[in-house]
C-alpha positions in Angstrom: 0.0 0.0 0.0 1.2 3.5 -0.8 0.4 6.5 1.3 -0.5 9.7 -0.6 0.8 12.8 1.2 -0.4 16.1 -0.4 0.6 19.7 0.3 -1.7 21.6 2.7 -5.0 22.5 1.0 -7.4 25.1 2.4 -10.3 23.0 1.0 -9.7 20.6 3.9 -11.1 23.3 6.3 -14.2 23.7 4.1 -14.7 19.9 4.0 -14.5 19.8 7.8 -17.1 22.6 8.1 -19.5 20.8 5.9 -19.1 17.4 7.7 -19.3 19.1 11.1 -22.6 20.7 10.2 -23.9 17.2 9.2 -22.6 15.6 12.4 -24.1 18.2 14.7 -27.5 17.4 13.2 -27.0 13.7 13.3 -25.6 13.5 16.9 -27.4 16.5 18.5 -29.0 14.3 21.2 -25.5 13.4 22.4 -24.4 17.1 22.9 -21.3 16.7 20.8 -18.1 18.8 20.8 -16.6 18.5 17.4 -13.0 19.3 16.5 -10.9 19.2 13.4 -7.7 17.2 14.3 -4.8 15.6 12.6 -2.6 17.0 9.9 -5.4 18.4 7.7 -6.3 20.8 10.6 -2.8 22.4 10.6 -2.2 25.1 8.1 0.9 24.5 6.1 1.3 20.8 7.0 1.2 18.2 4.3 -1.2 15.4 4.9 -3.1 12.4 3.6 -6.2 14.1 2.2 -8.5 12.4 4.7 -10.1 14.8 7.2 -9.7 13.7 10.8 -12.6 14.7 13.0 -12.9 14.1 16.7 -16.1 14.2 18.6 -16.3 14.4 22.4 -19.6 13.3 24.0 -20.1 14.0 27.8 -21.1 10.4 28.7 -18.9 7.5 27.7 -21.9 5.2 28.2 -23.4 6.8 25.0 -20.5 5.7 22.7 -22.5 2.8 21.3 -25.5 5.0 20.9 -23.7 6.9 18.1 -23.4 3.8 15.9 -26.9 3.5 14.3 -27.4 7.3 13.7 -24.1 7.5 11.8 -24.7 4.3 9.9 -28.1 5.7 8.9 -26.2 8.7 7.4 -23.9 6.4 5.4 -20.9 6.4 7.7 -19.0 3.1 7.9 -18.4 1.8 11.5 -15.1 0.1 12.1 -16.1 -2.1 15.1 -13.0 -4.2 14.5 -10.9 -1.5 16.1 -12.8 -1.5 19.4 -10.5 -4.2 20.8 -7.5 -1.9 20.3 -9.2 1.3 21.6 -12.3 0.2 23.6 -13.0 3.8 24.6 -13.3 5.1 21.0 -15.7 4.5 18.2 -14.3 4.9 14.8 -16.1 5.7 11.5 -15.3 6.7 8.0 -17.2 8.9 5.6 -16.7 8.1 1.9 -16.5 10.5 -0.9 -19.5 10.8 -3.2 -17.7 8.5 -5.7 -18.4 5.0 -4.4 -15.7 2.3 -4.5 -16.0 -0.4 -7.1 -16.2 -3.0 -4.3 -18.7 -3.7 -1.6 -18.3 -1.7 1.6 -20.4 -3.0 4.5 -21.8 -0.5 7.0 -19.9 -2.3 9.8 -16.4 -3.9 9.6 -16.4 -6.5 12.3 -13.3 -8.2 13.9 -13.3 -10.9 11.3 -13.6 -8.6 8.3 -10.7 -7.8 6.1 -10.5 -4.1 5.1 -9.3 -3.6 1.6 -6.4 -1.1 1.4 -8.1 0.5 -1.7 -10.8 1.9 0.6 -8.4 4.7 1.6 -8.7 6.1 -1.9 -12.5 6.7 -1.3 -12.4 8.1 2.2 -13.3 11.7 2.8 -13.1 11.6 6.6 -12.3 9.6 9.7 -14.5 10.2 12.7 -13.1 9.4 16.2 -15.6 9.5 19.1 -14.3 9.7 22.7 -15.6 10.8 26.0 -15.4 14.6 26.2 -12.3 15.8 28.1 -10.9 12.2 28.5 -7.2 11.8 28.1 -7.6 10.6 24.5 -9.7 13.7 23.7 -7.2 16.1 25.3 -4.1 14.5 23.7 -5.4 15.0 20.2 -6.2 18.7 20.9 -2.8 19.2 22.7 -0.8 17.6 19.8 -2.7 19.8 17.2 -2.1 23.0 19.1 1.5 22.1 19.9 2.3 21.6 16.2 0.7 24.9 15.4 2.9 26.7 17.9 6.1 24.9 17.1 7.0 25.3 13.4 10.3 23.3 13.8 8.5 20.3 15.1 5.8 20.7 12.5 8.5 20.6 9.8 10.1 17.5 11.3 6.7 15.8 11.3 6.1 16.7 7.7 9.6 15.5 6.7 8.9 12.2 8.5 5.6 11.7 6.7 7.1 12.6 3.3 9.9 10.1 3.9 7.4 7.4 5.0 5.3 8.0 1.9 8.1 6.8 -0.3 7.8 3.3 1.2 5.3 0.5 0.6 3.1 -0.5 3.6 1.1 -3.6 4.4 -1.8 -1.4 5.5 -2.6 1.9 7.2 -1.9 0.5 10.6 1.7 -0.3 9.7 2.2 3.2 8.3 0.7 4.7 11.5 3.0 2.5 13.7 6.0 4.0 11.8 5.0 7.5 12.9 4.2 6.4 16.5 7.5 7.1 18.2 7.6 10.6 16.9 4.0 11.3 17.8 4.3 9.8 21.3 7.5 11.7 22.1 5.9 15.1 21.1 2.5 14.2 22.4 3.9 13.9 25.9 5.5 17.3 25.6 2.2 18.7 24.1 0.0 17.5 26.9 2.3 19.0 29.5 2.5 22.2 27.6 -1.2 22.4 26.8 -2.4 21.7 30.4 -0.1 24.3 32.0 
């Protein structure tokens, strides 16, 4: 699998705004806080052109309540990742051009996710409990990169270097970035909470 890294594009902010409006309507009963996270949220940073959106809901017991409303709106639910991150629910929104292969509304533990699906994703949706450590670390890392151009450039260079390699899947690519992210995420959380 190849990872496509593109120069920063202001259209990513517009895409977030559109999806956010849809998510507010769909999940209004959960009182969501919706944030644009990941590289597409940081002006000037190259990224995979998939919008990362984080939703915080006040009660973690309502995580599973988000599943059916989002499936009803055409989002794909990746149940198979619950075992890795049990306090998160993860979804994808596809572009209007549908893939030439069948995409179920739920990918379970036993399902194989085709790598080609990444070419059709518009957004990733991550739902956590509002103000949980996971919620705060994503905000902290985003803000830390915005405030530290040197680290932002190092992160961009790492992603560009990794994009020249072949990967088994997206998880393998993400694992290759993990040491860098965890190192700076720890600094970011300390910086952000002070």
